[in-house]
C-alpha positions as CSV (number, residue, x, y, z in Angstrom):
1,M,23.1,-18.8,-17.9
2,A,20.5,-16.3,-16.8
3,K,17.7,-15.2,-18.9
4,V,17.5,-11.4,-19.3
5,Q,14.0,-10.1,-19.4
6,K,13.2,-7.4,-21.8
7,Q,11.5,-4.1,-20.5
8,A,8.1,-3.6,-22.2
9,K,7.6,-0.6,-24.4
10,T,5.1,1.9,-23.1
11,L,3.0,4.6,-25.1
12,T,0.8,7.3,-23.9
13,G,-2.5,8.1,-25.6
14,C,-6.1,9.2,-25.4
15,V,-8.8,6.4,-25.3
16,V,-11.2,6.9,-28.3
17,S,-13.4,4.0,-27.9
18,N,-14.5,1.6,-25.1
19,K,-17.4,-0.2,-26.8
20,M,-15.6,-3.6,-26.9
21,N,-15.7,-5.9,-24.0
22,K,-12.3,-5.8,-22.2
23,T,-10.7,-3.8,-25.1
24,I,-10.1,-0.2,-25.7
25,S,-9.0,1.7,-28.7
26,V,-6.1,4.3,-27.8
27,L,-5.2,7.0,-30.2
28,I,-1.2,7.6,-30.2
29,Q,-0.1,11.0,-31.5
30,R,3.4,11.9,-32.5
31,T,5.0,14.6,-34.5
32,V,7.4,14.0,-37.3
33,K,9.7,16.3,-39.5
34,H,8.9,16.5,-43.1
35,P,11.9,15.4,-45.0
36,L,11.8,18.2,-47.7
37,Y,9.9,21.1,-46.1
38,E,11.3,20.5,-42.7
39,K,7.9,21.4,-41.0
40,Y,6.7,19.3,-38.1
41,I,3.4,17.3,-39.0
42,R,1.0,15.4,-36.6
43,R,0.8,11.7,-37.1
44,S,-1.5,9.4,-35.2
45,T,-2.0,5.6,-34.7
46,K,-4.9,3.8,-33.3
47,L,-4.0,0.7,-31.3
48,L,-6.2,-1.8,-29.6
49,A,-5.2,-2.5,-26.0
50,H,-6.4,-5.0,-23.3
51,D,-8.6,-3.5,-20.4
52,E,-9.1,-6.5,-18.2
53,K,-11.7,-4.7,-15.7
54,N,-13.4,-2.4,-18.2
55,E,-12.3,0.6,-16.2
56,C,-11.6,3.2,-19.0
57,N,-13.8,5.6,-20.5
58,E,-13.6,7.7,-23.6
59,G,-11.3,10.7,-23.3
60,D,-9.2,9.0,-20.5
61,I,-5.4,9.4,-21.0
62,V,-3.7,5.9,-20.4
63,V,-0.4,4.4,-20.5
64,I,-0.3,1.1,-22.3
65,E,2.6,-1.5,-22.7
66,S,3.3,-4.1,-25.2
67,S,2.6,-7.7,-24.5
68,R,2.4,-10.9,-26.3
69,P,-0.4,-11.2,-28.9
70,I,-3.8,-11.5,-27.1
71,S,-6.0,-11.5,-30.4
72,K,-5.6,-10.9,-34.0
73,N,-5.3,-7.1,-33.8
74,K,-4.5,-6.9,-30.0
75,A,-0.9,-6.8,-28.7
76,W,-1.0,-4.2,-26.1
77,R,-2.3,-4.1,-22.5
78,L,-3.4,-1.2,-20.2
79,Q,-0.7,-0.2,-17.8
80,K,-2.3,2.6,-15.9
81,I,-4.8,5.5,-16.2
82,V,-3.0,8.8,-16.1
83,T,-6.1,11.3,-16.0
84,R,-9.8,10.5,-16.3
85,A,-12.1,12.3,-18.7
86,Q,-14.3,15.0,-17.3
87,E,-17.8,13.8,-17.3
88,I,-20.4,16.2,-18.5
89,Q,-23.5,16.3,-16.1
């Protein structure tokens, strides 16, 4: 019987911290509808992702994918950098 490989989940967010070695903190924002007032509210989640080459900077828009647990709090890895942050000269 052949094994079926699952597709990794991907999320898009903004890098808010790259101070750790080979780790970035990514802010994921989503909108949810309030159950009673039916107004859309912004909710956010911060996830730690593995950045093997330390190539991300704060402000970059990145795509991260789920992976096996890498450390206690890190179970995502960097898939690609969508846009780079504008550097202030």
